[in-house]
C-alpha positions as CSV (number, residue, x, y, z in Angstrom):
1,M,110.8,55.5,111.8
2,K,110.4,53.5,108.7
3,I,110.5,56.4,106.3
4,L,113.7,56.9,104.3
5,P,115.6,60.0,105.5
6,E,115.5,61.7,102.0
7,H,111.7,61.3,101.9
8,Y,111.4,62.7,105.5
9,D,113.5,65.7,104.5
10,H,111.5,66.2,101.3
11,I,108.2,66.3,103.3
12,K,109.7,68.6,106.0
13,Q,111.1,71.1,103.5
14,T,108.0,71.1,101.4
15,I,105.8,71.8,104.5
16,K,108.2,74.4,105.7
17,N,108.1,76.2,102.3
18,S,104.3,75.9,102.0
19,P,102.4,79.2,101.8
20,V,100.2,78.1,104.8
21,T,102.1,78.3,108.1
22,I,101.5,75.9,111.0
23,K,100.6,78.8,113.3
24,E,98.2,80.3,110.7
25,H,96.4,77.0,110.0
26,R,96.2,76.1,113.8
27,N,94.5,79.5,114.4
28,N,92.1,78.9,111.4
29,L,91.2,75.5,112.8
30,L,90.6,76.8,116.3
31,N,88.4,79.6,114.9
32,S,86.4,77.1,112.8
33,G,85.5,75.1,115.9
34,A,87.4,72.0,114.9
35,Q,87.0,69.1,117.4
36,P,89.9,68.8,119.8
37,R,89.9,65.0,119.8
38,N,91.6,64.8,116.4
39,F,92.8,68.3,116.2
40,D,96.6,67.6,116.0
41,M,96.1,64.9,113.4
42,R,93.9,67.1,111.4
43,L,96.4,69.9,111.5
44,R,99.3,67.6,110.4
45,W,97.4,66.1,107.4
46,D,95.9,69.4,106.3
47,L,99.4,70.8,106.1
48,F,100.5,67.8,104.2
49,H,97.8,68.4,101.7
50,Y,98.3,72.1,101.5
51,A,102.0,71.4,100.7
52,N,100.7,69.4,97.6
53,L,102.3,66.2,98.9
54,S,99.5,63.8,97.9
55,K,101.1,62.8,94.6
56,F,104.4,62.3,96.3
57,A,102.7,60.1,98.9
58,C,100.9,58.0,96.2
59,D,104.0,57.6,94.0
60,T,106.8,57.4,96.5
61,L,105.6,56.7,100.1
62,Y,102.6,54.3,99.8
63,P,104.6,51.6,98.0
64,Y,106.5,51.0,101.3
65,L,104.6,53.0,104.0
66,T,101.1,53.1,105.6
67,D,99.2,56.2,106.9
68,D,100.5,55.3,110.4
69,H,104.1,55.5,109.2
70,I,103.5,58.8,107.5
71,D,101.7,60.2,110.5
72,T,104.6,59.3,112.7
73,A,106.9,61.2,110.4
74,L,104.5,64.1,110.4
75,K,104.4,64.2,114.2
76,S,108.2,64.5,114.3
77,I,108.3,67.1,111.5
78,M,105.7,69.2,113.3
79,K,107.9,69.2,116.5
80,E,110.9,70.2,114.5
81,L,109.2,73.0,112.6
82,E,107.5,74.4,115.7
83,A,110.7,74.4,117.7
């Protein structure tokens, strides 16, 4: 991954401490009829936004990362937090 370890850890801890849990949001999306094609990506990025990481992304991540890099980190973070 291209993301710096300290930025990865910041995202992970912020999502982990977010008031919306992964399980809770997954159930909300399933109950809303979200399309399965992009379901996992939608879940990752929704949690990113619920954790109020948008400003962090603009100020810190986007100067050296793209959405694809951030999404790769989010995939890994989701696996760790769901384990």
